[in-house]
Each structure stands twice: as C-alpha cells, then as structure tokens.
BAKOL-959885 format. One line per field, with one value per residue (C-alpha): x, y, z; residue number from 1. Coordinates in nm, 3 decimals. Each point is the difference from the previous one (the first is absolute). Example, Ala and Ser with C-alpha at 12.3 -4.5 7.8 and 13.67 -1.06 7.14 Angstrom:
east	[1.230:0.137]
north	[-0.450:0.344]
up	[0.780:-0.066]
num	[1:2]
***
This chain:
east	[-0.809:-0.161:-0.122:-0.168:-0.173:-0.223:-0.141:-0.048:-0.144:-0.284:-0.114:-0.039:-0.163:-0.204:-0.156:-0.077:-0.239:-0.159:-0.109:-0.144:-0.166:-0.126:-0.171:-0.084:-0.107:-0.098:-0.303:-0.238:0.011:-0.219:-0.283:-0.207:-0.011:-0.039:-0.315:-0.071:-0.041:-0.233:0.188:-0.095:0.267:0.062:0.060:0.209:0.205:0.019:0.138:0.231:0.159:0.073:0.350:0.089:-0.183:0.284:0.230:-0.086:0.074:0.392:0.165:0.145:0.120:0.125:0.189:0.166:0.071:0.205:0.176:0.153:0.035:0.043:-0.265:0.069:-0.122:-0.307:-0.106:0.034:-0.176:-0.316:-0.035:0.056:-0.307:-0.184:0.030:-0.098:-0.321:-0.075:0.032:-0.250:-0.267:-0.212:-0.067:-0.142:-0.413:-0.206:0.116:0.108:0.222:0.142:0.042:0.166:0.299:0.017:0.041:0.322:0.131:-0.012:0.184:0.272:0.077:0.035:0.369:0.072:-0.175:0.159:0.405:0.115:-0.073:0.303:0.207:0.004:0.076:0.290:0.197:-0.056:0.084:-0.207:0.077:-0.126:-0.267:-0.299:0.034:0.098:-0.366:-0.156:0.107:-0.119:-0.318:-0.086:-0.057:-0.343:-0.153:0.154:-0.161:-0.298:0.074:0.110:-0.360:-0.217:0.127:-0.064:-0.268:-0.280:0.021:0.115:-0.232:-0.022:0.217:0.199:0.089:0.113:0.183:0.185:0.042:0.135:0.303:0.079:0.092:0.170:0.242:0.063:0.056:0.267:0.156:0.063:0.150:0.224:0.124:-0.044:0.308:-0.082:0.186:0.270:-0.168:0.243:0.018:-0.079:-0.261:0.010:-0.093:-0.299:-0.132:0.115:-0.270:-0.344:-0.063:-0.349:0.080:-0.044:-0.329:0.175:-0.094:-0.325:-0.069:0.144:-0.192:-0.324:0.093:0.080:-0.364:-0.154:0.116:-0.127:-0.372:0.027:0.205:-0.158:-0.372:0.138:0.154:-0.274:-0.319:0.194:-0.142:-0.339:-0.027:0.074:-0.254:-0.316:0.038:0.194:-0.149:0.325:0.085:0.235:0.219:0.055:0.024:0.231:0.222:-0.020:0.074:0.316:0.143:-0.090:0.135:0.325:0.027:-0.017:0.284:0.176:-0.143:0.174:0.296:0.040:-0.110:0.280:0.276:-0.132:-0.002:0.384:0.054:-0.187:0.152:-0.343:-0.245:-0.303:0.020:-0.048:-0.303:-0.144:-0.087:-0.109:-0.233:-0.134:0.014:-0.250:-0.213:-0.067:-0.057:-0.212:-0.234:-0.002:-0.105:-0.296:-0.116:-0.017:-0.184:-0.220:-0.102:-0.025:0.334:0.117:0.303:0.093:-0.005:0.150:0.340:-0.045:0.011:0.307:0.178:-0.075:0.086:0.356:0.044:-0.147:0.244:0.355:0.021:0.016:0.362:0.076:-0.158:0.165:0.361:-0.092:-0.098:0.349:0.253:-0.144:-0.044:0.372:0.116:-0.115:-0.373:-0.012:-0.180:-0.258:-0.086:-0.045:-0.230:-0.183:-0.058:-0.107:-0.283:-0.095:-0.021:-0.174:-0.218:-0.166:0.035:-0.229:-0.284:0.009:-0.187:-0.269:-0.031:-0.009:-0.173:-0.295:0.001:-0.008:-0.308:-0.143:0.079:0.199:0.334:0.034:-0.041:0.289:0.270:-0.101:0.101:0.320:0.100:-0.064:0.195:0.316:-0.049:0.047:0.305:0.109:0.023:0.159:0.297:0.292:0.309:0.314:0.319:0.235:0.138:0.225]
north	[17.365:-0.314:-0.128:0.296:0.022:-0.248:0.131:0.348:-0.218:-0.218:0.366:0.170:-0.353:0.016:0.386:-0.146:-0.255:0.144:0.292:-0.283:-0.153:0.257:0.063:-0.381:-0.080:0.288:0.050:-0.141:0.245:0.190:-0.255:0.210:0.297:-0.173:-0.127:0.330:0.085:-0.272:-0.312:-0.317:-0.168:-0.294:0.303:0.186:-0.303:-0.040:0.346:-0.026:-0.325:0.155:0.056:-0.312:-0.102:0.206:-0.129:-0.362:0.095:0.126:-0.179:-0.272:0.262:0.226:-0.318:-0.061:0.343:0.030:-0.396:0.196:0.358:0.043:0.105:0.346:0.137:-0.185:0.099:0.358:0.001:-0.225:0.213:0.319:-0.099:-0.111:0.336:0.199:-0.196:0.058:0.382:-0.019:-0.239:0.264:0.126:-0.305:0.033:-0.377:-0.331:-0.143:0.287:0.000:-0.390:0.012:0.266:-0.221:-0.287:0.160:0.105:-0.301:-0.153:0.239:-0.057:-0.330:0.067:0.067:-0.314:-0.212:0.177:0.077:-0.373:-0.069:0.258:-0.164:-0.297:0.147:0.228:-0.201:-0.350:-0.352:0.115:0.370:-0.032:-0.140:0.313:0.233:-0.127:0.051:0.336:0.044:-0.183:0.228:0.255:-0.153:0.036:0.328:0.150:-0.164:0.207:0.307:-0.030:-0.113:0.361:0.209:-0.099:0.021:0.371:0.053:0.099:-0.263:0.284:0.048:-0.389:-0.046:0.288:-0.068:-0.364:0.099:0.250:-0.269:-0.245:0.330:0.107:-0.401:-0.023:0.287:-0.163:-0.324:0.162:0.195:-0.268:-0.340:-0.205:-0.291:-0.307:-0.213:-0.228:-0.299:0.147:-0.196:-0.241:-0.362:-0.084:-0.186:-0.314:-0.054:0.079:0.067:-0.029:-0.098:-0.336:-0.088:0.063:0.212:0.346:-0.104:-0.077:0.304:0.189:-0.151:0.025:0.363:0.100:-0.242:0.221:0.366:-0.131:0.064:0.259:0.238:-0.103:0.160:0.292:0.057:-0.067:0.069:0.383:-0.080:-0.283:0.247:0.252:-0.226:-0.252:0.181:0.333:0.226:0.281:-0.040:0.219:-0.169:-0.338:0.112:0.106:-0.310:-0.218:0.253:-0.129:-0.367:0.061:0.091:-0.322:-0.163:0.203:-0.115:-0.375:-0.037:0.140:-0.251:-0.301:0.111:-0.013:-0.305:-0.165:0.059:-0.155:-0.278:-0.070:-0.049:0.219:-0.207:-0.158:0.347:0.036:-0.342:0.127:0.329:-0.144:-0.181:0.314:0.182:-0.259:-0.050:0.428:0.000:-0.304:0.197:0.349:-0.213:-0.158:0.383:0.116:-0.309:0.048:0.367:-0.009:0.371:0.045:-0.349:0.067:0.349:-0.169:-0.296:0.259:0.184:-0.328:-0.086:0.288:-0.030:-0.388:-0.038:0.243:-0.199:-0.256:0.240:0.028:-0.358:-0.115:0.239:-0.015:-0.402:0.019:0.280:-0.256:-0.328:0.159:0.126:0.378:-0.134:-0.053:0.203:0.306:-0.208:-0.266:0.276:0.171:-0.333:-0.023:0.370:-0.085:-0.287:0.211:0.322:-0.230:-0.156:0.349:0.158:-0.221:0.000:0.374:-0.117:-0.369:0.071:0.322:-0.199:-0.276:0.280:0.143:-0.336:-0.180:0.200:0.057:-0.305:-0.203:0.204:-0.021:-0.397:-0.051:0.194:-0.226:-0.304:0.198:0.034:-0.348:-0.129:0.206:-0.229:-0.323:0.140:0.153:-0.203:-0.058:0.137:0.130:0.305:0.028:0.235]
up	[3.225:-0.212:0.369:0.086:-0.348:0.032:0.325:-0.228:-0.306:0.253:0.145:-0.329:-0.080:0.299:-0.085:-0.349:0.161:0.227:-0.265:-0.222:0.272:0.148:-0.328:-0.101:0.320:0.186:-0.219:0.193:0.245:-0.246:0.059:0.247:-0.264:-0.271:0.181:0.095:-0.387:-0.085:-0.078:0.165:0.180:-0.299:-0.241:0.197:0.103:-0.409:-0.033:0.307:-0.184:-0.304:0.028:0.072:-0.339:-0.169:0.227:-0.120:-0.375:0.050:0.334:-0.252:-0.250:0.272:0.113:-0.320:-0.070:0.359:-0.090:-0.399:0.134:0.350:0.291:0.052:-0.310:-0.013:0.351:-0.078:-0.347:0.189:0.273:-0.200:-0.242:0.342:0.128:-0.353:-0.045:0.320:-0.008:-0.266:0.186:0.174:-0.311:-0.171:0.000:0.115:0.182:-0.319:-0.116:0.315:0.065:-0.400:0.194:0.281:-0.202:-0.234:0.335:0.150:-0.317:0.035:0.388:-0.047:-0.108:0.421:0.065:-0.272:0.017:0.338:0.148:-0.240:0.141:0.296:-0.174:-0.118:0.271:0.303:0.103:0.085:0.362:0.009:-0.326:0.235:0.220:-0.302:-0.170:0.340:-0.039:-0.351:0.079:0.282:-0.276:-0.046:0.317:0.053:-0.331:0.138:0.300:-0.188:-0.163:0.317:0.138:-0.261:-0.282:0.258:0.081:-0.349:-0.301:-0.281:-0.185:0.267:0.077:-0.376:-0.006:0.341:-0.141:-0.344:0.203:0.165:-0.301:-0.200:0.325:0.026:-0.368:0.057:0.349:-0.204:-0.315:0.171:0.301:-0.137:-0.183:-0.161:0.151:-0.196:-0.196:0.203:0.299:0.312:-0.191:-0.070:-0.411:0.189:-0.184:-0.348:-0.318:0.127:0.425:-0.142:-0.097:0.353:0.220:0.255:-0.129:-0.091:0.365:0.065:-0.192:0.103:0.342:-0.048:-0.143:0.214:0.258:-0.170:0.054:0.358:0.014:-0.246:0.187:0.302:-0.203:-0.190:0.221:0.353:-0.027:-0.129:0.275:0.268:-0.121:-0.099:0.286:0.306:-0.080:-0.011:-0.217:-0.308:0.102:0.370:-0.191:-0.236:0.282:0.163:-0.327:-0.067:0.373:-0.158:-0.281:0.172:0.179:-0.313:-0.127:0.335:-0.040:-0.393:0.158:0.270:-0.242:-0.206:0.284:0.112:-0.335:0.013:0.359:-0.124:-0.313:-0.212:-0.070:-0.068:0.345:0.169:-0.272:0.097:0.345:-0.070:-0.268:0.293:0.248:-0.265:-0.095:0.431:0.045:-0.330:0.088:0.398:-0.198:-0.168:0.264:0.222:-0.291:0.016:0.367:0.048:0.174:-0.136:0.261:-0.099:-0.353:-0.011:0.243:-0.301:-0.288:0.169:0.033:-0.345:-0.161:0.169:-0.091:-0.325:-0.169:0.165:-0.223:-0.314:0.007:0.060:-0.319:-0.235:0.149:-0.060:-0.352:-0.049:0.124:-0.136:-0.358:0.023:-0.169:-0.370:0.071:0.317:-0.163:-0.221:0.302:0.256:-0.284:-0.030:0.380:0.030:-0.304:0.184:0.353:-0.177:-0.202:0.330:0.161:-0.333:0.086:0.401:-0.012:-0.238:0.103:0.360:-0.093:-0.101:0.251:0.300:-0.225:0.028:0.274:0.259:0.112:0.205:-0.325:-0.175:0.254:0.065:-0.422:0.106:0.256:-0.204:-0.258:0.276:0.146:-0.438:0.051:0.238:-0.191:-0.254:0.070:-0.108:0.252:-0.160:0.186:-0.030:-0.344:-0.152]
num	[1:2:3:4:5:6:7:8:9:10:11:12:13:14:15:16:17:18:19:20:21:22:23:24:25:26:27:28:29:30:31:32:33:34:35:36:37:38:39:40:41:42:43:44:45:46:47:48:49:50:51:52:53:54:55:56:57:58:59:60:61:62:63:64:65:66:67:68:69:70:71:72:73:74:75:76:77:78:79:80:81:82:83:84:85:86:87:88:89:90:91:92:93:94:95:96:97:98:99:100:101:102:103:104:105:106:107:108:109:110:111:112:113:114:115:116:117:118:119:120:121:122:123:124:125:126:127:128:129:130:131:132:133:134:135:136:137:138:139:140:141:142:143:144:145:146:147:148:149:150:151:152:153:154:155:156:157:158:159:160:161:162:163:164:165:166:167:168:169:170:171:172:173:174:175:176:177:178:179:180:181:182:183:184:185:186:187:188:189:190:191:192:193:194:195:196:197:198:199:200:201:202:203:204:205:206:207:208:209:210:211:212:213:214:215:216:217:218:219:220:221:222:223:224:225:226:227:228:229:230:231:232:233:234:235:236:237:238:239:240:241:242:243:244:245:246:247:248:249:250:251:252:253:254:255:256:257:258:259:260:261:262:263:264:265:266:267:268:269:270:271:272:273:274:275:276:277:278:279:280:281:282:283:284:285:286:287:288:289:290:291:292:293:294:295:296:297:298:299:300:301:302:303:304:305:306:307:308:309:310:311:312:313:314:315:316:317:318:319:320:321:322:323:324:325:326:327:328:329:330:331:332:333:334:335:336:337:338:339:340:341:342:343:344:345:346:347:348:349:350:351:352:353:354:355:356:357:358:359:360:361:362:363:364:365:366:367:368:369:370:371:372:373:374:375:376:377:378:379:380:381:382]
***
C-alpha cells in the first residue's frame, strides 16, 4: 500500500503544481490583451510579474512551515487562498488594484512551490528521486501549456476565473489525497548542522537562478516575439508554444531519469545549460539577421531545453540539504529563481523596447553560459 501511495501523492502534488504554475507563470499570455487595453509592453510586463513578486515574500516562510508542520496543509491552504483572491480579481478597478491582487494571490500560491518538492524527498528513494522530481517539475511547463491554450481566447475576467477554479480544485484534491511522509522515511540526515557552512548550496542556488533567466525570457516574450516579428496571430502562437511546453515537460522528465542513471544531478544540469546557451545564441542571431524561419525553430527548441534543468537543481538542493533543512533550502532556492523571474519580464521588456529582441535573447544566452561555470560537481547522495 505504501509503495503505491507515493505515486498517488506525487500525482496530487503535480496537479497542485500545475494549477499554481498556470497562474504564476501563465499570465504572460494576457500580454496582447493588456496591450490592446492601452498598456505599454513594459507596464504590462510589470503587471504579469506581480504574482512572482508576491511569491518572493513567502517562499521561505512556506518552506519553514512545511519543515515544521507537514506539506499537505501548507499546500492546500496556499492554493485555496490564491483561488479565492483570483475569483475577486475581475471586480477590481485599474492596473494598480489588479497588481495588488496578483501579488497577494502569488504570495499564497507559493506554498505549493515550497512544499511539494519536500514531499518527494520524503516519499521517494534516491534511485527514483530524479525521475519523481522530473515528474513534479513537469507541472510548470504543463501549467504554462494550459495557460497558452486557454488564456488567449478568454476575456480578462474569464482568464482569472479559469485560473481560480484550477487553484481551488487542486487545493481540494491535495487535502483529500496527500499524506505527509514519515519524517524518517527513506532520506539521509544530510550534513550535520547548517548545510550553508559550505558554498555548495549557494552555487546550486546561483546556477538555478541564472538558468531561470533564459527560461523566462522565452516564456514571457516568446508569444509577443512571434506576434511582433513573425507576424503570427496570438492564438496560433499560443498553440505552438503550448506544444513546446509539453516538450519541455517531457524534457524535465527525461533529465530526471538521466540523472538517476548517471548518479549525478549536476552533470546533466551542466550539459543542458550549455545546450540552452547555444540555442538562445542561435535565436538571437536569427532575429538579428532577419531569418524568421530559423528563429521560430530556435524559439521552440529553446522553449523545450531551457526548462529541462529545473528539476535537477531542485533535487540536488533537497538532497544536499537533507530532511531537516529541505523546506527552507527549497524556499531559498525558489526565492532566488523567482526573484530573477520577477525581474526578467520588466527588464527584458525595456530591453526589447529600446534594443530589440535579438539583444534580449543574447543576454539570456550569456546567463545560461555563466550557469555552466557555476554548477558544482556533486554525486548522488541519500
């Protein structure tokens, strides 16, 4: 019974993550509608980044609560709160009030980011953990895929209602299905004392944050790049990027399986970071020389490969920190990643406005190249 329970728990956690990510990372698909309402690209990008700003304020706190009280209640409480706030978002007036609602909802939704990874540390052995975390991390591109298909064809109010329903439904599912793992189940104690006494976790946090920049450069500006530069309509561009998001989900799964077989999370992570840098450099070059066909292919490949490393960094952080610190360490890791994610939209929005898409994508390629040098060398640990 317990051997099958872990997969049920994982499935419920993935459902919660998918609903949360559809909201947290799917709002860029509202950009064309926000611009049609009179907002500049820079101002609209700030608005869609608001959930991430809220997320930043609560990730470590949610992780500490999960370390102390368990994962199920933390995830259900946060997703339920996010859903209720999103239900009320269409009633507010003006971009400032809407931005405030999105900040609060993002702060609540942070619970699933901080706590669901800790479930995997407790329920899965090291030999399965990379695959399990890869499945869990599929939720982010799957959530983006759901948003890519649904949001461009919904009104603004309809989009928020759709996202709210997903969060509330997932909160109920987690409350009913998830069971917290035994605190001693299947995990090593990790380093004695604080795992931050060595620079290993700091390097993992730094590499993870650097790799979020290219991921969100593509996720945030892929659709508007296709609309502005390739002259695609928003719905068609959204469908293409939804297909790419499913490819990204498969890439995360494959990366996790690879790391289990390789006995290392960081070796595959370094290789995939290098591939990300090369593909984004090609995208920037194609955009600069006016080769839209090559640019579209490079954009799709970048959308797939740029998300592939996320589960590897999360697994490495959780394993190195150990069960006593995993919630906080994952919260810190998430904070760094989402801090970069929150800045990516407004910063690159300004870069695109003043220097163009090729410069924006070239800067993302540089960030991925820097991550290659930052990733530490670690072997699999319990």
